[in-house]
TORSEVEX-192159 format. One line per 3 residues: number of its first residue (from 0); their letters; for each residue x, y, z of N, C-alpha, C. Coordinates in steps of 0.2 Angstrom, whole numbers, plus 5000, padded with zeros to 4 digits. Atoms other than C-alpha are relative to their C-alpha. Example, Ala and Ser with C-alpha at 12.3 -4.5 7.8 and 13.67 -1.06 7.14 Angstrom:
% residues 2
0	as	5004 4994 5000 5062 4978 5039 5004 5006 5000 | 4996 4994 4999 5068 4995 5036 4996 5005 5003;
This chain:
% residues 326
0	msg	5002 4998 4996 4714 5062 4860 4993 5002 5002 | 5009 4994 5003 4693 5071 4865 5002 5001 5009 | 4996 4997 5000 4702 5077 4877 5004 5001 5007;
3	vwv	4994 5001 4993 4711 5082 4897 4995 5004 5005 | 5005 4996 4992 4701 5085 4915 5006 5002 5004 | 4993 4999 4998 4713 5093 4927 4994 5003 5007;
6	vlq	5003 4996 4996 4703 5093 4945 5005 5003 5004 | 4994 4994 4996 4709 5107 4956 4997 4998 5005 | 5003 5000 4994 4709 5106 4972 5003 5008 5006;
9	hrd	5007 4994 4996 4702 5122 4988 5002 4997 5007 | 5000 5000 4991 4705 5127 5005 4998 5008 5001 | 5000 4992 4995 4699 5144 5015 4999 5001 4994;
12	gkl	5002 4996 5007 4692 5150 4997 5011 5003 4996 | 4995 4994 5009 4711 5150 4986 5000 4995 5000 | 4996 5004 5004 4719 5138 4975 5006 4997 5003;
15	hrg	4997 5004 4998 4730 5123 4981 5003 5004 4996 | 4994 5000 5002 4746 5127 4973 5001 4994 4993 | 5004 5002 5003 4744 5113 4964 4993 5000 4998;
18	sre	5006 4999 5004 4731 5114 4957 5001 5007 4994 | 4996 4995 5007 4740 5130 4944 5004 4994 4997 | 4995 5004 5003 4753 5118 4942 4994 4991 4997;
21	aia	5004 5001 5002 4741 5105 4936 4999 5003 4993 | 5000 4997 5006 4733 5116 4923 5008 5002 4999 | 4998 4997 5005 4747 5122 4917 5002 4992 4996;
24	agq	4999 5004 5004 4751 5103 4915 4995 4994 4995 | 5006 5005 5002 4734 5098 4907 5002 5005 4995 | 4999 4994 5004 4737 5118 4898 5005 4992 4993;
27	qla	4991 5006 5004 4754 5105 4890 4997 4995 4996 | 5001 5005 5000 4747 5091 4889 4992 4999 4993 | 5006 4996 5005 4728 5096 4877 5005 5001 4994;
30	ags	5000 4997 5005 4741 5107 4867 5002 4998 4998 | 4996 5007 5003 4750 5090 4860 4996 5000 4995 | 5005 5000 5002 4730 5088 4854 4999 5005 4992;
33	gak	5004 4991 5007 4727 5107 4846 4992 5002 5006 | 5007 5000 4994 4715 5106 4863 5001 5004 5003 | 5001 4995 4993 4709 5116 4878 5001 4994 5006;
36	ata	5002 5005 4993 4710 5107 4896 4991 5003 5004 | 5008 4996 4997 4692 5109 4905 5003 5002 5008 | 4996 4998 4994 4697 5113 4924 4992 4998 5003;
39	vll	5005 5002 4999 4685 5103 4938 4999 5004 5005 | 5000 4998 4998 4680 5112 4951 4994 4996 5007 | 5006 5002 4991 4668 5104 4971 5004 5005 5004;
42	geg	4999 4996 4994 4665 5112 4983 4992 5003 5001 | 5008 4996 4999 4651 5126 4989 5002 5005 5002 | 5000 4992 5001 4651 5145 4988 5006 5001 4994;
45	lga	4997 5002 5005 4663 5141 4970 5001 5006 4997 | 5002 4992 5003 4660 5160 4963 5006 5003 4999 | 4993 4995 5005 4678 5168 4963 5008 4993 4999;
48	laa	4999 5005 5002 4685 5151 4964 4999 5000 4993 | 5003 4996 5006 4679 5150 4947 5001 5003 4994 | 4996 4996 5005 4682 5165 4939 5010 5002 5005;
51	eaa	4990 5003 4996 4701 5162 4948 5002 4994 4992 | 5000 5004 5005 4702 5147 4938 4999 5001 4992 | 5005 4996 5006 4691 5155 4924 5008 5006 4994;
54	acd	4994 4995 5005 4708 5166 4918 5004 4997 4998 | 4995 5001 5001 4717 5153 4914 4995 5001 4990 | 5004 5000 5007 4715 5146 4896 5000 4994 5000;
57	laa	5003 5006 4997 4704 5132 4899 4995 4999 4993 | 5009 5005 5003 4690 5125 4887 4996 5003 5004 | 5003 5001 4995 4681 5126 4900 4998 5002 5009;
60	vrt	5000 5003 4992 4678 5127 4920 4991 4998 5001 | 5004 5003 4999 4667 5116 4925 4999 4998 5008 | 4998 5000 4994 4661 5117 4943 4989 4994 5004;
63	ads	5003 5002 4996 4650 5106 4956 4999 5002 5007 | 5002 4998 4992 4642 5116 4972 4994 5001 5004 | 5003 5005 4995 4635 5107 4985 5002 5001 5007;
66	pvl	4998 5002 4989 4633 5109 5006 5007 4997 5000 | 4997 5008 5003 4638 5091 5001 5006 5000 5000 | 4997 5001 5004 4652 5094 4992 5006 5010 5006;
69	aay	4999 4994 4998 4656 5111 5004 5009 4995 5006 | 4994 5002 5000 4670 5101 5014 5002 4992 4996 | 5002 5007 5001 4677 5085 5007 5000 4994 5004;
72	tpg	5005 5008 4999 4672 5069 5008 5004 4995 4994 | 4997 5007 5002 4681 5052 5000 4993 5000 4993 | 5003 5001 5002 4663 5048 4995 4996 5006 4997;
75	ayt	5003 4995 5009 4655 5064 4986 5005 5003 5001 | 4996 4996 5006 4670 5070 4976 4997 4991 5000 | 4997 5005 5007 4671 5050 4969 4992 5000 4999;
78	aal	5006 5000 5002 4650 5053 4969 4997 5004 4995 | 5002 4990 5002 4650 5072 4962 5004 4996 4992 | 4995 5001 5009 4667 5064 4947 4996 4994 4995;
81	lpa	5001 5006 5002 4661 5046 4944 4993 5001 4994 | 5004 5003 5009 4643 5050 4929 5005 5003 4996 | 4999 4998 5005 4652 5064 4925 5005 5000 4993;
84	laa	4998 5001 5001 4667 5057 4922 4998 4992 4992 | 5005 5000 5000 4657 5044 4915 4998 5001 4994 | 5005 4999 5005 4649 5050 4903 5005 5004 4995;
87	arp	4997 4994 5010 4661 5063 4893 5006 4994 4998 | 4992 5007 4998 4677 5048 4896 5006 5005 4996 | 4991 4997 5004 4690 5061 4892 5008 4995 5001;
90	dyv	4991 5004 5000 4706 5052 4889 5005 5001 5006 | 4995 5001 4995 4717 5058 4904 4997 5007 5007 | 5002 4995 4995 4711 5068 4920 5004 5002 5006;
93	lfp	4995 4996 4996 4725 5079 4931 5000 4997 5006 | 5003 4999 4994 4723 5077 4949 5010 5006 5003 | 4993 5001 4998 4738 5087 4960 5000 4994 5006;
96	hty	4998 4999 4993 4747 5077 4973 5000 4998 5005 | 5003 4999 4994 4739 5076 4988 4999 4994 5004 | 5001 5005 4995 4736 5068 5003 4993 4996 4999;
99	qsc	5001 4999 5004 4722 5071 5000 4995 4997 4989 | 4997 5002 5008 4721 5064 4980 5001 4993 5000 | 5001 5007 5003 4727 5048 4985 4996 4997 5006;
102	eyv	5003 5004 4998 4715 5043 4996 4992 5001 4997 | 5003 5005 5005 4702 5043 4984 5000 5001 4994 | 5000 5002 5011 4707 5042 4965 5001 4994 4998;
105	pal	4998 5008 5004 4711 5027 4966 4996 4996 5002 | 5009 5003 5002 4692 5021 4973 4996 5006 4996 | 5004 4997 5008 4687 5033 4956 5003 4995 4995;
108	ara	4998 5005 5005 4697 5023 4947 4997 4992 4999 | 5003 5008 4999 4692 5006 4952 4992 5000 4998 | 5008 5002 5003 4672 5012 4948 5001 5002 4993;
111	lda	5003 4998 5007 4676 5019 4933 5004 4993 4998 | 4994 5008 5004 4689 5003 4927 5001 5007 4998 | 4993 4996 5004 4701 5016 4924 5007 4999 5004;
114	thl	4993 5005 4999 4719 5012 4924 5002 5009 5005 | 4999 4991 4995 4725 5027 4938 5008 4999 4999 | 4994 4997 4998 4743 5033 4939 5004 5002 5003;
117	pea	4997 4995 4993 4753 5041 4954 5005 5002 4999 | 4994 4996 5002 4764 5054 4955 5004 5002 4994 | 4999 4995 5008 4767 5060 4937 5006 5003 5001;
120	iaf	4995 4996 4998 4785 5069 4936 5000 5010 4993 | 5002 4997 5008 4782 5073 4915 4998 4995 4997 | 4999 5005 5004 4778 5067 4900 5003 5000 4996;
123	eem	4992 5000 5006 4785 5062 4883 4994 4997 4994 | 5006 5005 5007 4780 5058 4865 5009 4996 5000 | 4993 5005 4999 4792 5040 4863 4996 4996 4994;
126	dga	5002 5002 5005 4787 5031 4847 4991 5001 4999 | 5011 5000 5004 4768 5037 4842 4997 4998 5009 | 5005 5001 4992 4763 5034 4862 5003 5007 5005;
129	lvf	4999 4995 4997 4762 5047 4873 5002 4994 5010 | 4997 5006 4995 4773 5040 4891 5002 5003 5006 | 5001 4997 4995 4772 5045 4907 5007 4999 5003;
132	rrp	4999 5001 4995 4786 5047 4920 4999 5002 5009 | 5000 4996 4994 4788 5046 4938 5003 4995 5003 | 4996 5003 4999 4799 5040 4949 4998 4996 5008;
135	vle	4997 5003 4999 4805 5026 4958 5004 5000 5008 | 4996 5003 4998 4813 5017 4973 5002 5005 5004 | 5000 4995 4993 4812 5030 4986 5004 5008 4994;
138	gkl	4998 4998 5006 4815 5044 4970 5010 4998 4996 | 4994 5001 5001 4834 5036 4967 5001 4997 4992 | 5002 5004 5002 4827 5028 4949 4991 5007 4997;
141	qar	5003 4997 5005 4815 5036 4936 4998 4992 4993 | 5004 5005 5007 4800 5024 4928 4999 5003 4992 | 5009 4998 5003 4790 5026 4913 4999 4998 4996;
144	vrv	5002 5002 5000 4776 5021 4908 4994 5003 4995 | 5004 4996 5008 4766 5018 4892 4992 4998 5004 | 5010 4999 4994 4746 5016 4900 4999 4997 4992;
147	kgd	5001 5000 5006 4739 5004 4890 4992 4996 5000 | 5007 4998 5005 4721 5001 4882 4993 5004 5000 | 5001 4990 4999 4710 5014 4882 4996 5003 5004;
150	gpv	5004 4995 4995 4698 5024 4894 5005 5005 5003 | 4995 4995 4998 4703 5037 4904 5006 5000 5007 | 4992 4998 4993 4722 5038 4915 4997 5007 5005;
153	lvt	5002 4999 4995 4718 5043 4932 5008 5005 5002 | 4995 5000 5001 4734 5055 4933 5002 5004 5005 | 4998 4992 4993 4741 5063 4951 5007 5001 4998;
156	lqs	4994 4995 5001 4755 5077 4949 5006 4999 5005 | 4998 4999 4993 4768 5077 4960 5001 5008 5001 | 4996 4991 4999 4772 5093 4967 5004 5004 4998;
159	gaf	4995 4997 5001 4782 5104 4961 5004 4998 4991 | 4998 4998 5005 4783 5096 4945 5001 4999 4992 | 5004 4998 5000 4774 5105 4938 5000 5009 4997;
162	qad	5000 4989 4998 4777 5128 4936 4995 5003 4997 | 5007 5000 4998 4763 5133 4942 5001 5009 4997 | 5001 4993 5003 4770 5151 4934 5000 5000 4990;
165	gcv	4999 5000 5010 4769 5141 4916 4994 4999 5000 | 5008 5001 5004 4749 5141 4916 4999 5008 4997 | 5006 4999 5003 4739 5149 4903 4998 5005 5001;
168	ags	5003 4997 4996 4733 5166 4906 4993 4999 4994 | 5005 4998 5006 4716 5168 4897 4994 5003 4999 | 5010 4999 4996 4693 5167 4899 4999 4996 4995;
171	apv	5002 5006 5001 4687 5151 4900 4991 4999 5004 | 5007 5000 4995 4668 5147 4904 4999 4999 5006 | 5003 5003 4995 4660 5146 4918 4995 4993 5001;
174	spl	5007 5004 5000 4646 5130 4919 5000 4993 5003 | 5000 5004 4993 4639 5118 4931 5003 4991 4996 | 4998 5003 5005 4646 5102 4928 4993 4992 5001;
177	dvd	5004 5005 5003 4635 5086 4921 4997 4993 5008 | 4999 5002 4992 4631 5079 4939 4994 5001 5005 | 5006 5001 4997 4615 5075 4950 5002 5003 5009;
180	lat	4998 4999 4992 4616 5085 4968 5000 4997 5004 | 5005 5003 4992 4600 5079 4978 5006 4993 4999 | 4996 5006 4998 4609 5061 4975 5007 5001 5006;
183	lva	4991 5001 4996 4627 5066 4985 4999 4998 5008 | 4999 5001 4996 4631 5057 5000 5007 5003 5003 | 4989 4999 4998 4648 5064 5011 5002 4992 5002;
186	gre	5000 5008 5000 4648 5046 5017 5003 4999 5010 | 4996 5000 4993 4658 5052 5035 4999 5008 5003 | 5003 4992 4997 4654 5070 5044 5008 5002 5003;
189	ivg	4994 4994 4995 4670 5082 5048 5002 5005 5005 | 4998 4997 4993 4671 5088 5063 5003 5007 5003 | 4998 4997 4999 4683 5099 5063 5012 4999 4996;
192	teq	4993 5001 4998 4704 5101 5058 5004 5004 4999 | 4995 4999 4993 4718 5105 5065 5007 4997 4998 | 4992 4999 5002 4738 5107 5060 5001 4995 5006;
195	vaa	4995 5009 4996 4749 5089 5067 5003 5006 5006 | 4997 4995 4998 4757 5102 5074 5002 5008 5002 | 5000 4992 5000 4758 5120 5078 5009 5005 4998;
198	dti	4994 4995 5003 4776 5124 5075 5001 4995 4995 | 4998 5005 5008 4778 5110 5057 5000 5006 4998 | 4998 4993 5009 4785 5121 5042 4995 4997 4996;
201	dls	5004 5000 5011 4774 5121 5027 5006 5005 4995 | 4999 4997 5005 4789 5124 5017 4998 4999 4991 | 5002 4998 5005 4781 5123 5001 4999 5005 4998;
204	kaa	5001 4997 4998 4773 5138 5007 5006 5007 4996 | 4992 4994 4995 4792 5147 5006 4998 5003 4993 | 4997 4994 5008 4795 5161 4989 5006 5001 5001;
207	vil	4993 5000 5000 4814 5159 4997 5001 4994 5005 | 4998 5004 4997 4823 5145 5003 5008 4996 5002 | 4991 5001 4998 4842 5143 5011 4998 4992 5004;
210	avg	4999 5007 4998 4842 5125 5011 5010 4997 5001 | 4992 5002 4997 4859 5119 5022 5004 4991 5000 | 4999 5010 5000 4868 5100 5018 5005 5000 5005;
213	rgv	5000 5003 4993 4878 5095 5030 5011 5003 4997 | 4993 4991 4999 4894 5109 5024 5001 4999 5001 | 5003 4997 4996 4885 5115 5034 5007 5000 5007;
216	gga	4996 4999 4995 4898 5110 5047 4998 4996 5006 | 5004 4999 4994 4886 5111 5061 4996 5002 5002 | 5005 4993 4999 4875 5118 5070 4999 5004 5007;
219	dkl	4993 4994 4997 4888 5128 5079 5000 5010 4996 | 4999 4999 5009 4887 5134 5058 4999 5002 4998 | 5009 4998 5005 4871 5142 5056 5000 5005 4997;
222	api	5002 4996 4998 4870 5156 5065 5001 5009 4991 | 5000 4996 5004 4877 5164 5047 4991 5002 4993 | 5006 5002 5006 4865 5157 5038 4993 5005 5003;
225	eel	5006 4996 4997 4849 5161 5051 5002 5008 4998 | 4999 4992 5005 4855 5181 5045 4997 4999 4994 | 5000 4998 5008 4855 5177 5028 4994 5001 5002;
228	arl	5007 5000 5004 4838 5172 5027 4995 5003 5006 | 5006 4994 4997 4831 5185 5041 4999 5007 4992 | 5000 4997 5005 4838 5195 5027 4994 5001 4993;
231	lga	5004 4999 5007 4829 5188 5011 4991 4996 5003 | 5006 5001 4999 4814 5186 5019 4998 4992 5002 | 5000 5004 5004 4816 5166 5017 5001 4995 5006;
234	eig	5001 5008 4995 4814 5146 5027 5005 4999 4995 | 4990 5005 5000 4829 5135 5031 4994 4995 5001 | 5001 5007 5005 4829 5120 5021 5007 4997 5004;
237	asr	4994 5001 4999 4840 5106 5024 4998 4994 4999 | 5001 4999 5004 4846 5093 5015 4997 4991 5007 | 5003 5002 4997 4842 5075 5024 5010 4999 5005;
240	pvi	4996 5001 4997 4860 5070 5034 5003 5008 5007 | 5001 4997 4995 4859 5087 5041 4995 4999 5004 | 5006 4999 4994 4841 5083 5049 5005 4992 5004;
243	dsg	5001 5007 4997 4848 5062 5054 5006 5003 5004 | 4993 4997 4994 4866 5074 5062 4995 5004 5009 | 5002 4994 4994 4851 5083 5072 5000 5006 5001;
246	wlp	4999 4997 4999 4856 5098 5067 4997 5005 4999 | 5006 4998 5000 4839 5105 5063 4993 4996 5000 | 5005 5006 5002 4823 5097 5064 4996 5000 4995;
249	rdr	4998 5005 5007 4814 5084 5054 4992 5001 4996 | 5005 4996 5004 4801 5097 5047 5001 5002 4996 | 4994 4995 5006 4816 5106 5038 5002 4995 4992;
252	qig	4996 5006 5005 4818 5089 5027 4997 5005 4993 | 5002 4994 5009 4817 5095 5008 5003 4990 4995 | 4999 5005 5005 4819 5078 4997 4995 4994 5001;
255	ssg	5006 5004 5001 4811 5060 4992 4996 5000 5008 | 5002 5003 4995 4808 5056 5010 5000 5007 5008 | 4999 4995 5000 4806 5075 5014 4993 5001 5000;
258	qtv	5007 4999 5003 4795 5088 5010 5004 5004 4990 | 4998 4996 5006 4794 5094 4988 5000 5007 5000 | 4998 4996 5004 4797 5112 4984 5001 5002 4996;
261	apk	5000 4997 5006 4795 5123 4971 5000 5008 5001 | 4998 4991 4999 4800 5143 4977 5004 5002 4994 | 4997 4994 5008 4804 5157 4966 5009 5001 5003;
264	lyv	4994 5000 5002 4821 5155 4973 5004 4995 5005 | 5003 5001 4992 4828 5143 4984 5010 5000 4995 | 4992 4999 4998 4849 5145 4988 5000 4990 5006;
267	aig	4997 5006 4996 4857 5127 4992 5007 5001 5003 | 4998 4997 4993 4869 5130 5004 5006 4993 5002 | 4995 5006 4997 4883 5115 5006 5000 4996 5001;
270	isg	5004 5005 5000 4873 5102 4999 5003 4997 4988 | 5000 5001 5007 4881 5091 4985 4993 4996 4994 | 5003 5003 5009 4868 5084 4974 4994 4995 5001;
273	aiq	5002 5008 5002 4862 5066 4980 4991 5004 4996 | 5006 4998 5002 4846 5062 4971 4993 5001 5003 | 5006 5000 4996 4836 5057 4984 4998 5010 5002;
276	hlv	5001 4994 4998 4836 5078 4986 5001 5001 4997 | 5003 4995 5006 4838 5085 4970 4989 5001 5000 | 5005 5000 5003 4819 5077 4963 4994 5005 5009;
279	gmk	5001 4998 4996 4815 5087 4981 4998 5008 4997 | 4995 4995 5002 4819 5105 4975 5002 5001 4993 | 4999 4998 5008 4823 5104 4956 4998 5004 4998;
282	ass	5006 4999 5004 4805 5110 4951 5001 5007 4999 | 4998 4995 4996 4813 5130 4961 5000 5004 4993 | 4998 4996 5007 4813 5144 4948 5006 4999 4997;
285	viv	4991 5000 5000 4831 5149 4951 5003 4997 5005 | 4999 5003 4993 4842 5137 4961 5007 5006 4997 | 4996 5005 5000 4855 5143 4966 5010 4996 5007;
288	avn	4996 5003 4997 4871 5133 4972 5006 5002 5003 | 4993 5000 4996 4887 5136 4984 5002 4993 5003 | 4996 5009 4997 4899 5121 4986 5008 5002 4996;
291	kda	4992 4998 5000 4917 5122 4987 5003 4995 4994 | 5001 5008 5007 4914 5104 4973 5000 5004 4996 | 4998 5000 5008 4918 5110 4958 4994 4996 4996;
294	gap	5002 5006 5004 4908 5093 4953 4996 4998 5001 | 5006 5001 4999 4895 5092 4964 4994 5001 4993 | 5002 5003 5009 4881 5085 4952 4993 5006 5002;
297	ifk	5006 4994 5001 4869 5100 4961 5000 5005 4995 | 4997 4993 5007 4879 5112 4947 4997 4996 4996 | 5004 5002 5005 4870 5100 4937 4990 5003 4999;
300	vah	5006 4997 5001 4854 5108 4941 4999 5007 5003 | 4998 4992 4996 4858 5124 4948 5000 5007 4992 | 5000 4994 5007 4855 5141 4937 5009 5005 5001;
303	ygv	4998 5000 5001 4866 5146 4944 5008 5000 5004 | 4992 4997 4994 4886 5147 4957 5007 4999 5001 | 4996 4996 5000 4897 5148 4965 5003 4996 5003;
306	vgd	4995 5002 4995 4912 5139 4972 5007 5001 5001 | 4995 4997 4998 4921 5141 4985 4995 5000 5008 | 5001 5003 4993 4920 5139 5006 4995 5004 5000;
309	lhe	5005 4995 4997 4903 5143 5012 5001 5006 5006 | 5000 4994 4992 4907 5151 5029 5005 5005 4995 | 4997 4992 5003 4917 5165 5018 4993 5000 4996;
312	vvp	5008 4997 5002 4902 5164 5004 4996 5003 5000 | 5004 4995 4997 4887 5168 5016 5000 5005 5002 | 4998 4993 4995 4894 5181 5027 5001 5005 4990;
315	alt	5001 4994 5006 4899 5191 5009 4993 5001 4995 | 5004 5000 5005 4882 5186 4999 4993 5005 5006 | 5006 4995 4993 4873 5194 5018 5005 5010 4997;
318	aai	5000 4996 4998 4884 5208 5016 5000 5004 4995 | 5004 4998 5007 4881 5213 4997 4993 5002 5002 | 5010 4997 4998 4862 5214 5001 5001 5003 5004;
321	rel	5001 4995 4996 4866 5224 5014 5001 5008 4997 | 4998 4997 5004 4874 5236 5002 5000 5003 4999 | 5005 5001 5008 4864 5235 4988 4991 5003 5004;
324	rg	5003 4997 4997 4849 5240 5000 5002 5009 5008 | 4996 4994 4996 4858 5253 5009 4997 5000 5007;
């Protein structure tokens, strides 16, 4: 292995959560050959972001700092990365799997004549070769993928597949990326960004999520769960049957056809644990499941499980937390 690069994503002066997850994945991948990964930052005024990335155990943090890169455009990002990747020829280049990387990474792979492997969730050694796993058929199955041929492999990583907390701390030097910034052209003008809907909930940013399933019984039975959520400072999510039944709005859905989350605490209440839901939350740091069916699949991924009637367990949890807090 000649090298692992990790291309970081940021917005409003902050690293995207997926960037730290990608660093953790890059560290694991590079460690297989006894090496360290290299992080790459594109943008303008990258000092603070570079320092944050440099606090991780990396070979280096390389920056392309230019006004042309101040706002993301696929043309400028591709133009900045292409010559650097062509010269260094790392074996693997990792990206967070976001709308941004979905737009420009395929074009970058084509221009580089490299392999593009989207939405990987894991990698492992198999028969002396590196094999990636990625979801197929809306997460119902996982495919094992072995890349053929030589040259860089551009891999996007599914949100939550790797733990951001798994990023190993260290100290890395910061240096400019080998690219002629004077030749960069944005290719489009960004006139502004806006939230699609002001009331849309981004569950991926939540530290604590209470997720409800069909077992809750109806929209009229959500009050005790809402009370517990307020007490914990949590957001409420849901499995698809709850959304399809109209008990909660669509932006609360978690799973293969909803949001992918990885909070510090995920409490699954009345959720059986269909694979379509599990792919959206199984990377959570701590998973607590409450279900009256002891054989529910959710217990296979839960760190803690409570077998019982959620309508009795949730009020008891709320009362216990209130007592602990005095």
